[in-house]
N, C-alpha and C positions, 0 to 999 in steps of 0.2 A: 661270882664272881671265880673262877678259876682259881687254884693256886699258878699252876702253869700258865698262866697269864698274866700275873702279877711279877707271879720271876720275868715274865720277858720284857713289862715292865721297868724295872730293873737290871737287870740285864742284857738286854737281849738285841737279840741280832735282830732284824725283819724279814719278815719268809720272804724265800724272792720264788715268782712263779717258774718250775721249770718242767717245760714237760721235752725231755732231753730228746732237741731234737741236733742231726746231726750238724756240725759246723760248717760244714760246707754252706749249707740251706740257714745256718742261723747268722753266716756273717752278712749273705747275698740281704737276707731280709736287712739287718741293721743297717746295709749301705743303703738299701732304696730308705729307710726312715731317716737320715743324717738325711740324704737328698734332700727329702721333704723341709727337713727343718732349717738347711743354710742354703739360702743360695746360692748361686751360681757364682755373683760378683763378693759377696762372703768366704765362698771356701776359700778365696783370692788373697784373704788376709790371715798372717798368721796373728798366732795370741802376742806376740811383743811390740806389731801393728797395733792390735786396739786395747792393750792393756793402760789403764792408768797410769798418771806418775804416781810413784812411790811402789808400785807390786810387783811382783818376783812373777815371769812366768807362769810359775805354782799357782799365782793367785790367779793371775789371769784365768787362765784355763778354767780353775778350783769353778768358781763366779761365774763365768760362762755355762760349764755343762751343770753343772747349779740352778738356775734360771732354765735352763732347758729340759732339767728333769720335775719339778715343783709345779712351773708351767700344765707338764701335763707331752712335749716336745718329745721328750724320751718315754715311750711307753713305761706304768710300770710294768716289775717282770721282764724291760728289755735287758741285754747283752750289751756288755761295755766291753768294746774291742781297742786297746789299746793302740795297734797298729793304723787302723782308722783315725783313730780319735789321735793320733803326734802326725799321721797325718794331715787332717782335717785344719789342725790346729798350727802346723809347724813347730810344735812342740816336741823335746828330745822326752826321750823313755822317762831318764829322772826326773824330770816334772811334775811332768803327765802322772809317774803311780805314786807322787806325794801330797799332786791333787786327788788322785780316786783314795789313799787315804785319808786325805780328811772326809772329803763325802762321807764314807764308813763310818768314820768316829760323830755328824752327823746325821746317820742311820739312813740313807738316803737310797746306799748301794750297799750289799751284803755279797759278801764268795761265798759262794758253792762250790763242795767239793767236785771236784769232775767236767764243771759247769762255767768256771773262773767268776766273773762280773756281774749281775747285775743287779738295775734297778728294784725296792726294795717295795715291796704288795703287798697286801693285809689282804687278808681274807675278807669276807663282809662280818662274819662274825667276829674277828676280832676289831675290826674300824667301827662299830658300834662298841663295845666293851673300852677304848679307849676315850672315844667320846664319853661314857658314863664316867670312865677315869676325869677326861680334861670338866666336866660339866664341876663332877662335886671339888675340886681344888680350886679351879677359877671363883668360884663360887667364892671359897675361904677368900683367895687371894682380893677381890671384890672387895671384902667386907673388910679385911683389912686392911687397904688400900683405902678407905673411907675414915679408919683412925690414921691413918698415920703419912697420907700424900699431902703434902705442903699447897698452897694457896697458888704459891709457884707455879704448881707439878699439874693443881686442878688445871688453870689458867692453861700452859701445856698442852692436855688433854684435850679442851676445847678447840683450843686455836690445831691443834691433830685432825679435831672431825670436821672443822670448815673449810680446811685442804680436803678431805676426802668431798664436802658434798657438790668442790666443783670440780668433781669427776666424770668426763662426759659421758661414762658407760652406767655410774649412780643416776648420773640425769636422767637418760633413758631408760633406765628400770631393766636393765641389760645386764650390768656387771656390778661387782664391788670393788674399789681398789683395796691391788693386794701387792701392800709393800712390806719388807722386816722393819725390824729392829722400832730405832725411836720414830716411825710413819705410821705402825700400827700398835692400834690402841688397846688390844689385849696384849702384848710384851707390855706397854705401858703403864699399863694398871697391875698385872703382876710384880714389874718393876718396883710401885705404887706401893709391894704390900709391906717391903720390907725384909718378905722374911726370903733368907739364905736358900733352906728348903727349897720350896716353891719356885722359888728363882730357879733353880737349880734343873729341877723337874721339869718345869716348862718351858723354860725357854731354850733350856741347853739340851735336854734328852731326850722333850719329843718335838719341839718345836718345829724343826724342818722338814719333819715327818707328818707332822700336820699342817703346814704350810703346803705341801703336796696335794693334799682334801679337801681340804679350805680351797685353794683356789678353784682344784677342780668345780666343786658344788657351787661358785659364786653367782655361777650366770642362769641359775634355776628363775625363771620368771615370774613376778614381782616380790622372790624376794629380797635384792639387793634394797632397795625402799624399808619395809621393812627394819632388815640389820641396820639401818642406820637408826630410822626412829629409837629402836632398843637401843641402839650406842649411846641414842641423846638422853635419855630417859637413866640409864646404868649411870651417866656421866655427872646428870644430876642428884642423884643419889647421894653418887660421893660425894660432889662439891654441898650438898646438905647434912654431911658425918651420918649418915640413916644406913650403919654401916649391916641389918639387919634388909632393906630393904633393898639396898646393892647389891648382896648376896642372891636374893632370890628371885632381884632381875636379870643376874649374870646368868644363873644355873636356866632359867626359861627361855634365854637367849641361845645357849648350848641346846638345851633342850628343843627348842624349834628347826638346829643346824642339824643335829643327830635325825630326828621326823624328814627333814626334808633328802638325807640323803639315805635316810630307809629307801621312800619312794621313788625318788630316784633310781635305785640299785635295785629294784624290786621290779621298775617299770624295765630298766634294763631286764633283767632274767627274762622276764613273761616275753620280750620281742627277740630271746634267741630260738 
């Protein structure tokens, strides 16, 4: 692994794709993207009308834009237009800029000199290297979780997995349930490791950027039920307090996901 990429892991601003389009063409393309993301009736709703209790306007804008990025509705490399988002969400520039700063903090967007703010985009090589890092670190987290998780926390893991099993996409073997935080098996295991450094690296610095790619490749044919079965075996190893097996199973699980991504990306290249 290159020193340059390791420095990206520590300090990194994710690379955005910049093809130097004209501003006029860029804005027109972005307008088309957002017309596809938000149907006409939704565009009539402001953030103030859709935010939940206790949220600020910035919170509402942040969550909606983040979800659109993670789900791929705003494509990697797409330019973020403050003017268009402001009119779309009915939100002032101040709260909107705060939302964008938070997205920068989660490495979902990046500021490019003379090109504005764009959605983060990793190259094939960067993404595969990141998955190698993830495999090593999450394997370690899984081993520690087998040592440190309480019985109650392991019961909670099983309950979340049971909820995943009811997801219609999984039952049809078309997609895996993708939610963040306490509804994410990986997140819970990392937190269960009780290792602060691992939690900061995997649940803060890299978590949401990885979620964007996990979501994108969660719909590979036959992969969802395979991933579910792998999660089940991992949780059983943690419950048995077998840290060595738990680490091996997690590493195999993430390695399988990486190979899936490699295959999908190579197929995409061959069709270009």
